[in-house]
N, C-alpha and C positions, 0 to 999 in steps of 0.2 A: 944638108948635113953639116956642113961646116957655118950652116947659120946658126944651128944650137952650140956648135962651141966659141963661137966667138961674143954670144949672148949668154953663155956659162962663164965666161972669164969675167965680160964686163959687169955680170951679177954680184958676182964674186967678190971683186975690186968695189961694185958698191957696195956690198955689206961690210966687209971690211973698215971702209972709208966713214959709215955709218956707226958700225963700233965705236971707233975712234970718236965721231963728232958724239955719239951717244950721252958719252960723259959728263961734254960744259956744254952742250948745247941739242939737247934732245927736240928741239923742234925741229932744225936744222937736218937731223938726222931721217927725220921720219919724213921731210920734204924734199932730200935727197934721194930716199924709198921709193919715194911716189914717182919722182922722177926717172927714175930707173925701172920702173915698170914701164911707166908711160914708154919708155926709147927700146924698151923689150918687145911692147907689143906691136909699136909699131914698126917694129924690125920683122916682125912675120907675116907682114901683109903680101909678100910675093906670094911666099908660102900657101896664106890662105885662101888665095884667089888661084892657086896650081889647085887645090882639091878641091874648092868649090867648082869649077870646071869640071874636074872627076866627077864629081859625085852629078855634076848637070848629066855628063856624057851616060854616065851611068842610070838617071833616071829616065834620061829617054830612050836607051838600048831599051830597057826594061817594058815598057811601055804603061808604067806606073803613072797613074798622075801624081803633084805633086803635095798631097795632103799625106801619100805613107812618105815622102820624104820628110816634107817640112817639120812634123813633131820630133825628129833625129837632127836636124839641125838647130830646131829650139832650146832641147836638153844638153846638147853641146855645148852651145851657149851658155845658157846658165852655169851647167858647173863650170865652167871656165870662169865668169866673172865671179861664183861663189867663191874659190876658191881662193883668187887674190886678194876678193874683198876680206875675206876670213882671215888670211896672213895677213894682211894689212892692220887688219882689229887686233888682231894678236900678238903684232910687232910695238903695235900702240900702248900693250897693255892693257885693252877692251876684251877679254877673254867670253864677256857677258853679250857684248856686241857680234862680236862672232858667231858664237852660236845661235843667234836670233837669225844671223844673214843667212847660215847653213839650214836650218829652220827652213825660213822661207823657201831658198833656194829648193829645198825635196818638195815643199808642197808647191810649190808653182812647177817643178820639173815633170810631177805626178799630173798636175792639170794640162801640162802641156802632152803630155803621152795620152793622155785618158782615150780622146777619139780616135787615135792608131790601136789603143787595147780594143778598142770596141768593134772598129773595122776588122779585128784579125777577128775577133769571136761574132759576128755576121758572117765570115768569108768561111768560118768553121762548120757553123749552121749551116748553110746552105751546102756544104760538100756533104751532110750528113745525109744518108739514105732515108 
């Protein structure tokens, strides 16, 4: 929980500094934003490892194969990348590129989830009398 408070404080500070820099040197403001994003994501490493361990435990306890959990992991990863990439494009004033990223993310998330949906449909069909 303290990670999110530190991360929020650092990101707000970087955003305020980028706002000041954007008037004179927008390129440096964008680099500062990219650096803050990188540091922020790296600071979440331990929390992400803990979550991965928990999901691994849940998977082994459930007796379900990785094919049921992998689409979930991939979809969450796609969503995170799309959110950050879209926001960075918007910050750079490129809303059209942000829209392309979001559309690509939607298509990729559906493609990743398709085998899971197929598996659920097959499971339901086998349960029918």
